[in-house]
C-alpha positions as CSV (number, residue, x, y, z in Angstrom):
1,X,21.9,-35.8,96.7
2,X,21.0,-36.7,100.1
3,X,17.2,-34.9,100.2
4,X,15.2,-36.4,98.2
5,X,11.9,-33.7,99.5
6,X,13.7,-30.8,97.8
7,X,11.2,-28.9,95.7
8,X,13.3,-28.0,92.6
9,X,12.7,-26.6,89.5
10,X,13.7,-26.5,86.5
11,X,12.1,-24.6,82.8
12,X,10.4,-26.7,79.6
13,X,11.2,-25.2,76.3
14,X,8.6,-26.4,74.1
15,X,9.5,-26.8,70.2
16,X,8.5,-24.0,67.9
17,X,4.7,-24.7,66.0
18,X,8.1,-23.4,62.8
19,X,10.9,-25.9,63.9
20,X,13.2,-23.1,64.3
21,X,14.9,-24.5,67.4
22,X,17.4,-21.6,70.0
23,X,20.2,-23.2,69.3
24,X,22.3,-21.5,71.5
25,X,23.5,-19.6,68.6
26,X,20.6,-18.0,67.2
27,X,19.3,-14.6,68.5
28,X,16.1,-14.2,69.3
29,X,13.9,-10.6,69.7
30,X,10.7,-9.3,70.1
31,X,11.3,-9.0,65.7
32,X,11.6,-12.9,65.3
33,X,10.1,-14.3,69.3
34,X,7.4,-15.8,66.6
35,X,9.4,-18.3,65.2
36,X,10.2,-19.1,67.7
37,X,6.2,-20.0,69.3
38,X,5.1,-22.9,70.2
39,X,1.0,-22.9,69.0
40,X,-1.4,-23.1,72.4
41,X,-2.0,-26.8,71.1
42,X,1.9,-27.5,72.6
43,X,1.3,-25.3,75.1
44,X,-2.2,-27.3,76.7
45,X,-0.7,-30.6,75.9
46,X,2.4,-30.1,77.4
47,X,1.1,-28.9,80.5
48,X,-1.0,-31.7,81.1
49,X,1.5,-34.2,80.5
50,X,3.6,-32.9,82.8
51,X,0.6,-32.2,85.5
52,X,-0.3,-35.4,85.2
53,X,3.3,-36.2,86.2
54,X,3.2,-34.7,90.0
55,X,4.9,-31.2,88.5
56,X,3.3,-27.7,89.7
57,X,2.7,-25.6,86.2
58,X,4.1,-22.2,86.3
59,X,2.8,-19.9,83.3
60,X,3.9,-19.8,79.9
61,X,6.1,-18.0,79.1
62,X,7.5,-16.7,75.4
63,X,8.5,-20.2,74.5
64,X,8.5,-21.3,77.8
65,X,7.2,-21.8,81.2
66,X,8.6,-24.4,84.6
67,X,7.5,-27.0,86.7
68,X,8.2,-27.1,90.0
69,X,8.4,-30.5,91.7
70,X,10.4,-33.2,94.8
71,X,14.0,-34.0,93.6
72,X,12.6,-37.8,94.1
73,X,10.0,-36.6,91.1
74,X,11.8,-35.6,89.0
75,X,15.1,-38.5,89.3
76,X,11.5,-40.5,88.4
77,X,10.0,-39.3,85.2
78,X,14.0,-38.4,83.8
79,X,14.9,-41.3,85.2
80,X,18.2,-39.4,86.3
81,X,20.1,-38.8,89.8
82,X,19.9,-35.2,90.3
83,X,23.3,-33.5,92.4
84,X,24.4,-30.0,93.7
85,X,26.7,-28.3,92.0
86,X,28.7,-27.2,94.4
87,X,28.5,-24.9,97.1
88,X,26.3,-22.1,95.2
89,X,23.3,-23.8,95.5
90,X,22.7,-25.8,91.8
91,X,21.7,-28.4,91.0
92,X,23.2,-30.9,87.9
93,X,21.2,-34.0,85.8
94,X,24.1,-36.6,87.2
95,X,25.5,-38.2,83.9
96,X,27.2,-41.4,83.4
97,X,30.4,-40.3,82.6
98,X,30.1,-39.0,86.7
99,X,29.7,-35.3,84.8
100,X,26.4,-33.2,85.3
101,X,24.2,-31.3,82.9
102,X,22.1,-28.9,83.7
103,X,19.5,-29.8,81.3
104,X,17.2,-33.0,81.7
105,X,17.4,-36.3,78.9
106,X,14.4,-35.4,77.4
107,X,14.9,-38.6,75.9
108,X,13.6,-40.0,78.7
109,X,10.7,-38.6,78.7
110,X,6.9,-40.4,77.3
111,X,6.9,-39.9,73.2
112,X,4.3,-37.9,74.1
113,X,5.7,-35.2,75.6
114,X,9.4,-35.4,74.5
115,X,7.9,-34.7,70.5
116,X,7.1,-31.2,71.8
117,X,10.2,-30.8,74.8
118,X,13.2,-28.7,72.7
119,X,15.0,-29.2,76.4
120,X,14.3,-29.2,80.2
121,X,17.0,-27.1,82.3
122,X,18.0,-26.1,85.8
123,X,19.3,-22.1,85.2
124,X,22.9,-22.3,86.6
125,X,23.6,-20.2,89.8
126,X,24.3,-16.7,88.8
127,X,27.7,-15.4,89.2
128,X,27.4,-12.5,91.8
129,X,25.9,-12.4,95.3
130,X,27.0,-13.5,98.3
131,X,29.9,-16.0,98.3
132,X,31.4,-15.0,94.9
133,X,33.9,-12.2,94.8
């Protein structure tokens, strides 16, 4: 990514108080959302930690909140490189084999933060809009 000052946002998904994990197969509904919610203490601790690392913090919605910062901050905190993905405006974290992932490497966060975080992910660009047929 050429512009290290470009402002980017990612979504921080917190670990649940019950241990339930959103694994991509789980259907989270209004009936079971409580199983996936973090404790208030986890939310406060995680938001403070990301703020201290230089991120702007979004509102908590369900089990996640957004973080926003320049690309250089994200690269420094997550010890990864950010690259543009195609012409649709998406970004990915570079992986060692040249491929990329929408998920940032949580393992690179300080352990006191990583313990509360299930995933940090960029949103893939939409499949609709200009340039899509």
